C-alpha positions in Angstrom: -8.0 -16.7 -25.8 -8.4 -18.4 -22.5 -4.8 -17.8 -21.6 -5.4 -14.2 -22.3 -8.5 -14.2 -20.2 -6.8 -15.9 -17.2 -4.1 -13.8 -17.2 -6.2 -10.4 -17.1 -8.5 -12.3 -14.0 -5.2 -12.8 -12.3 -4.1 -9.2 -13.1 -7.1 -7.5 -11.8 -7.1 -9.8 -8.5 -3.2 -8.9 -8.2 -4.0 -5.3 -8.8 -6.7 -4.9 -6.3 -3.9 -6.2 -3.8 -1.4 -3.6 -5.0 -3.9 -1.3 -4.5 -4.5 -1.9 -0.8 -0.7 -1.9 -0.4 -0.2 1.4 -2.3 -3.3 3.4 -1.0 -1.4 4.1 2.4 1.8 5.3 0.9 0.0 7.5 -1.7 -2.0 9.0 1.4 1.5 9.8 3.5 2.9 11.2 0.3 0.2 13.4 -0.8 -0.7 14.8 2.4 2.6 15.2 4.2 5.1 15.0 1.5 7.0 12.2 3.0 8.0 9.5 0.7 7.8 6.7 3.4 10.6 4.2 2.4 9.5 2.1 5.4 6.2 1.2 3.9 7.3 -2.1 2.7 8.5 -3.1 5.9 5.1 -2.3 7.5 3.6 -4.6 5.0 5.7 -7.5 5.6 5.3 -6.9 9.6 1.6 -7.2 8.9 1.9 -10.2 7.3 4.1 -11.6 10.1 1.6 -10.5 12.4 -1.4 -12.1 10.7 0.7 -15.4 10.2 1.7 -15.6 14.0 -2.1 -14.8 15.2 -3.2 -17.6 12.8 -0.3 -20.0 14.2 -1.3 -19.0 18.0 -4.8 -18.7 17.7 -6.1 -20.3 14.6 -7.2 -16.9 13.7 -8.5 -16.7 9.8 -6.4 -14.0 8.2 -9.3 -12.0 7.1 -10.1 -11.5 11.0 -6.4 -11.5 11.7 -5.8 -8.6 9.4 -7.5 -6.3 11.8 -5.0 -7.2 14.7 -2.2 -6.5 12.0 -4.2 -3.0 11.3 -4.4 -2.2 15.0 -0.7 -3.0 15.7 0.5 -1.1 12.9 -1.9 1.6 13.7 -0.2 2.1 17.0 3.1 1.9 15.9 2.6 4.3 12.9 1.2 7.0 15.2 4.4 6.6 17.6 6.5 6.9 15.0 5.2 9.7 13.5 4.4 11.8 16.5 7.8 11.5 18.3 10.2 10.7 15.5 9.3 11.8 11.9 7.3 14.9 13.1 10.8 16.2 14.4 12.2 16.4 10.7 9.0 16.7 9.0 9.6 20.5 8.1 13.1 19.6 6.8 14.1 18.8 3.0 12.8 15.7 1.7 16.1 13.9 1.7 16.2 14.1 5.5 12.7 12.2 5.7 14.0 9.7 3.0 16.9 8.9 5.3 14.9 8.6 8.4 12.4 6.3 6.7 15.1 4.3 4.9 16.7 3.8 8.4 13.5 2.7 9.9 13.1 0.2 7.0 16.5 -1.1 7.9 15.7 -1.6 11.6 12.3 -3.1 11.0 13.7 -5.4 8.4 16.7 -6.6 10.6 14.2 -6.8 13.7 12.0 -9.1 11.5 14.9 -11.3 10.3 16.0 -11.7 13.9 12.4 -12.2 15.2 11.2 -14.7 12.5 14.2 -15.6 10.5 14.7 -15.3 6.6 12.7 -18.2 6.0 9.6 -17.9 3.2 6.5 -18.3 5.1 2.6 -18.2 4.4 -0.5 -18.2 6.3 -2.3 -21.5 5.4 -6.1 -21.5 5.1 -8.6 -24.2 4.1 -9.7 -22.3 1.1 -6.2 -21.4 -0.4 -6.3 -23.9 -3.1 -9.9 -23.4 -3.9 -11.2 -21.7 -7.2 -14.3 -20.7 -8.8 -14.8 -21.7 -12.6 -16.0 -19.0 -14.6 -16.3 -20.2 -18.1 -12.8 -21.1 -19.2 -11.0 -19.5 -16.6 -10.7 -20.0 -13.0 -10.7 -17.3 -9.9 -8.6 -18.4 -7.0 -10.8 -17.9 -3.9 -8.3 -16.3 -1.8 -7.1 -13.7 -4.4 -10.9 -13.0 -4.9 -11.5 -12.4 -1.5 -8.3 -10.1 -1.1 -9.7 -8.2 -4.2 -12.8 -7.4 -2.4 -11.2 -6.2 1.0 -9.1 -3.9 -1.2 -12.4 -2.5 -3.0 -14.1 -2.1 0.4 -11.0 -0.7 2.2 -10.6 1.9 -0.5 -14.3 2.7 -0.6 -14.3 3.1 3.3 -11.0 5.4 3.0 -12.8 7.6 0.6 -15.7 7.8 2.8 -13.5 8.8 5.8 -11.8 11.4 4.2 -14.6 13.2 2.2 -17.4 12.7 4.8 -15.8 12.8 8.3 -14.5 15.9 10.3 -11.2 13.8 10.9 -10.9 13.2 6.9 -11.5 16.6 6.2 -9.0 17.9 8.6 -6.6 15.5 7.0 -7.2 16.9 3.4 -7.0 20.4 4.8 -3.6 20.0 6.5 -2.3 18.3 3.3 -3.5 21.2 0.9 -2.2 24.1 3.3 -0.9 23.4 6.7 -0.7 26.9 8.0 -4.2 27.7 7.3 -5.4 24.6 8.9 -3.6 25.8 12.0 -5.5 29.0 11.9 -8.7 27.4 11.8 -7.9 25.2 15.0 -6.6 21.8 13.3 -3.7 20.4 15.4 -1.3 19.4 12.7 0.9 17.3 14.5 -1.9 14.8 15.8 -3.4 15.0 12.1 0.0 14.0 10.7 0.3 11.2 13.5 -3.3 10.1 12.5 -2.6 10.1 8.6 0.7 8.1 9.0 -1.0 6.0 11.5 -3.7 5.2 9.0 -1.3 4.5 6.4 0.6 2.1 8.3 -2.9 0.4 9.5 -3.9 -0.1 5.7 -0.4 -1.6 5.1 -0.5 -4.0 7.9 -4.2 -5.4 6.5 -2.4 -5.7 2.9 0.4 -7.7 4.5 -2.2 -10.2 6.1 -3.5 -10.5 2.4 -0.3 -10.9 1.2 0.4 -13.6 3.6 -2.7 -15.4 2.4 -2.3 -15.7 -1.4 1.5 -16.0 -1.3 4.9 -16.3 0.4 6.7 -13.5 2.2 9.8 -12.7 4.3 11.8 -9.7 5.1 13.7 -9.2 1.9 10.5 -8.9 0.1 9.8 -5.7 1.8 11.8 -3.5 -0.6 9.7 -4.7 -3.8 6.4 -3.6 -2.0 7.8 0.0 -1.4 8.9 0.5 -5.0 5.4 -0.9 -6.2 3.9 1.5 -4.0 5.9 4.2 -5.5 5.2 3.7 -8.9 1.3 3.0 -8.2 1.1 6.1 -6.3 2.6 8.6 -9.1 0.7 6.4 -11.5 -2.5 7.0 -9.9 -2.0 10.4 -8.6 -0.8 11.2 -5.1 -3.2 11.6 -2.3 -6.1 10.2 -4.5 -7.6 6.7 -3.2 -9.2 5.9 -6.2 -5.9 6.8 -8.0 -4.4 4.1 -6.1 -6.9 1.9 -6.8 -6.7 2.5 -10.9 -2.8 2.5 -10.3 -2.9 -1.0 -8.9 -5.3 -2.6 -11.4 -3.0 -1.1 -14.4 0.2 -2.6 -12.9 -1.5 -5.7 -11.9 -2.7 -6.1 -15.8 0.6 -4.9 -17.2 2.3 -7.4 -15.0 0.0 -10.4 -15.9 0.2 -9.6 -19.6 3.6 -8.9 -19.7 4.5 -12.2 -17.8 2.0 -14.0 -20.3 3.9 -12.8 -23.6 7.2 -11.5 -22.4 10.5 -12.8 -20.7 10.3 -12.7 -16.9 13.2 -9.9 -17.0 10.9 -7.5 -19.0 7.9 -7.3 -16.8 9.1 -4.9 -14.4 10.5 -2.7 -17.1 7.3 -2.9 -18.7 5.4 -1.6 -15.5 8.1 1.7 -15.6 7.3 2.1 -19.1 3.8 2.5 -18.5 4.4 5.1 -15.6 6.9 7.0 -17.9 4.3 7.1 -20.8 1.4 8.3 -18.2 3.8 10.8 -16.8 4.4 12.7 -20.2 0.7 12.6 -21.1 -0.5 13.2 -17.8 2.0 14.5 -15.2 -0.6 14.6 -12.3 -1.4 11.0 -12.7 -4.2 8.8 -14.0 -7.0 10.6 -11.8 -4.7 12.7 -9.7 -4.9 16.6 -8.9 -2.4 19.0 -10.4 -1.7 20.4 -6.8 0.0 17.1 -5.7 1.7 17.0 -9.1 3.3 20.2 -8.4 4.4 18.9 -5.0 6.7 16.6 -6.8 8.8 19.2 -7.8 9.3 20.8 -4.4 
């Protein structure tokens, strides 16, 4: 029983981190109908930035994540405003090819700049854990989980309670009508992409704190983001949180009781079952489910 509880705790903590990784991916797909294949590269680039400021300045990664977020915000805005926006009205396959090309460029750039060695951000509390009955809660993962929850709640507040957030959602629902209301769609799209990139940068710093990373791990985070976004519901921030927690638990329980090769297959099996029962995702809206058919 204690092994099951330990796996459950680990799955929940890992799920929170996965939710932070996927929430920006879900936002961009839900609002702009762009499947950003470079999202995982943004995550790993954020991890490298957090690692670098820790090495240079000794900055704790939970502070360094704001540096990662700022750098990725600027990068995301520039890429969307002056590159991706040129093809945003084209078929989805064009944006797929473009973001795939960006992913290759960023990944190879990280290989050149940092090498392919695995790295991690060393902290004084990395090996500490809290004892709760018969299970132990790693302190680093607990902090990353709390950050993920806080960021998700803050993003929901931004979208639902600010003029900028309402502009983002209005543009995602009907770009033409949003323009008639005076919303600058190009700026809103760039801002949405920048926010998603900043969240990926923050998640990357957390990834570097609780585990190891190198450029080749970027593709795995893009794939997980895709699964979580569809599972939870496109454009729904709480959906990304729920989807991340579900995938974290499935992988933890699968890793406890099944061979390692079955773990990823089990996650996709859960995705298929959920989509059969609820095509819009666990907490998604039918509007975004319909956009998958475009």
